[in-house]
C-alpha positions as CSV (number, residue, x, y, z in Angstrom):
1,X,72.8,111.5,84.5
2,X,74.5,108.2,85.3
3,X,76.9,107.7,88.2
4,X,79.8,105.3,88.5
5,X,82.4,104.4,91.2
6,X,86.1,104.3,90.6
7,X,88.8,103.4,93.0
8,X,92.3,104.7,92.6
9,X,94.2,101.6,93.8
10,X,97.4,101.6,95.8
11,X,99.3,101.2,92.5
12,X,98.0,104.6,91.4
13,X,98.5,106.2,94.8
14,X,102.1,105.0,95.3
15,X,103.1,105.7,91.7
16,X,101.7,109.3,92.0
17,X,99.4,108.8,89.0
18,X,96.2,110.1,90.5
19,X,96.4,113.6,89.0
20,X,97.2,112.2,85.5
21,X,94.3,109.8,85.6
22,X,91.9,112.2,87.2
23,X,92.6,114.9,84.6
24,X,91.6,112.4,81.9
25,X,88.1,112.0,83.4
26,X,87.7,115.7,83.9
27,X,88.9,116.5,80.4
28,X,86.4,114.0,79.0
29,X,83.6,115.9,80.7
30,X,82.7,113.7,83.6
31,X,81.8,115.4,86.9
32,X,83.2,114.5,90.3
33,X,80.3,114.2,92.7
34,X,82.1,112.5,95.6
35,X,85.7,111.8,96.5
36,X,87.6,110.7,99.6
37,X,90.7,108.8,100.7
38,X,90.4,105.8,102.9
39,X,92.2,102.7,104.1
40,X,90.3,99.5,102.9
41,X,89.8,96.7,105.4
42,X,89.7,93.0,104.6
43,X,86.0,92.9,105.6
44,X,85.2,95.7,103.1
45,X,87.2,94.0,100.4
46,X,85.4,90.7,101.0
47,X,82.1,92.5,100.3
48,X,83.5,94.4,97.3
49,X,85.2,91.4,95.7
50,X,82.6,88.7,97.0
51,X,82.9,87.0,93.6
52,X,86.6,86.4,94.2
53,X,86.7,85.5,97.9
54,X,87.0,81.7,97.2
55,X,89.6,82.1,94.5
56,X,93.2,81.1,95.5
57,X,94.6,84.5,94.6
58,X,92.2,86.4,96.8
59,X,94.8,86.9,99.6
60,X,97.0,88.7,97.1
61,X,94.1,91.0,96.2
62,X,93.7,91.9,99.9
63,X,97.4,92.5,100.2
64,X,97.5,94.7,97.1
65,X,94.4,96.7,98.0
66,X,95.5,97.3,101.6
67,X,99.1,98.3,100.8
68,X,98.2,102.0,101.1
69,X,95.1,104.1,101.3
70,X,93.0,104.4,98.2
71,X,90.9,107.2,96.7
72,X,87.3,106.4,96.0
73,X,85.3,108.6,93.7
74,X,81.9,109.0,92.1
75,X,81.8,110.3,88.6
76,X,78.7,111.4,86.8
77,X,77.9,112.0,83.2
78,X,75.9,110.8,80.2
79,X,76.6,107.0,79.9
80,X,79.3,107.4,82.6
81,X,79.7,103.7,83.2
82,X,80.5,102.8,79.6
83,X,82.6,105.9,79.1
84,X,84.7,105.1,82.2
85,X,85.1,101.5,81.3
86,X,86.2,102.4,77.8
87,X,88.7,104.9,79.2
88,X,90.0,102.3,81.8
89,X,90.7,99.5,79.4
90,X,90.8,95.7,80.0
91,X,91.8,94.4,83.4
92,X,95.3,93.2,82.4
93,X,97.5,96.2,81.8
94,X,99.7,94.3,79.4
95,X,96.7,93.6,77.2
96,X,95.0,97.0,77.5
97,X,95.1,99.2,74.5
98,X,97.4,102.1,74.3
99,X,95.5,105.3,75.1
100,X,93.5,103.6,77.9
101,X,94.4,104.2,81.5
102,X,95.6,100.7,82.1
103,X,97.2,100.6,78.6
104,X,99.3,103.6,79.4
105,X,100.1,103.1,83.1
106,X,99.8,99.4,84.0
107,X,101.9,96.3,83.4
108,X,99.9,94.0,85.7
109,X,96.6,92.2,86.0
110,X,96.4,93.0,89.7
111,X,98.4,96.2,90.0
112,X,96.2,97.8,87.4
113,X,95.8,101.4,88.7
114,X,92.0,101.6,88.9
115,X,88.7,99.9,89.6
116,X,85.6,100.9,87.7
117,X,82.0,99.8,88.2
118,X,80.9,97.3,85.5
119,X,77.2,98.0,85.4
120,X,74.5,100.3,86.6
121,X,73.5,97.7,89.3
122,X,77.2,97.3,90.4
123,X,77.7,101.1,90.5
124,X,74.6,101.7,92.7
125,X,75.8,98.9,95.1
126,X,79.4,100.1,95.1
127,X,78.5,103.8,95.7
128,X,76.4,102.8,98.7
129,X,79.2,100.6,100.0
130,X,81.8,103.4,99.9
131,X,79.8,106.6,100.5
132,X,77.4,107.5,103.2
133,X,74.4,109.7,102.6
134,X,75.5,113.3,102.3
135,X,78.9,112.4,100.8
136,X,77.6,112.6,97.2
137,X,76.9,116.1,95.9
138,X,74.6,117.2,93.1
139,X,76.6,119.4,90.8
140,X,76.1,120.9,87.4
141,X,79.4,122.5,86.3
142,X,79.0,125.7,84.3
143,X,80.7,124.0,81.3
144,X,78.1,121.2,81.1
145,X,76.3,122.9,78.2
146,X,79.6,122.7,76.2
147,X,80.1,119.0,76.9
148,X,76.7,117.5,76.1
149,X,73.9,118.6,73.9
150,X,70.8,119.6,75.8
151,X,68.9,116.6,74.3
152,X,71.6,114.2,75.8
153,X,71.2,115.7,79.2
154,X,67.5,114.9,79.4
155,X,68.0,111.2,78.7
156,X,67.8,108.8,81.6
């Protein structure tokens, strides 16, 4: 099973969209294996968005991401990274397809509701960044056999 990290950004928290978005992931058949609320620091954001630190808009990213607490979550499932990315939609909410999370709930490039890991390597790094050992739980929900075929569950 593959794991991925998502962050419910302040735009999701303050607009009371967490339940609506979370229910989509659960209905899809992804399993929550870790979840917590936290206040992000500029130092943590500099690590997480290291590829953006030198960009002129980085201060607005920090301001946006520290405007309220966030919820960080680890989701697990077959091909979880690609599934979550597809459900999330493109970064700019105005350009995201209807039916995607950003397409349905976002009108902004920055205030776009959710962060989702972009690759297996990024997911592993991000999960370690936001979760300590012991904060991720191995779970196999009883409904798993009705979500994936047994042959899919044995794939790496």
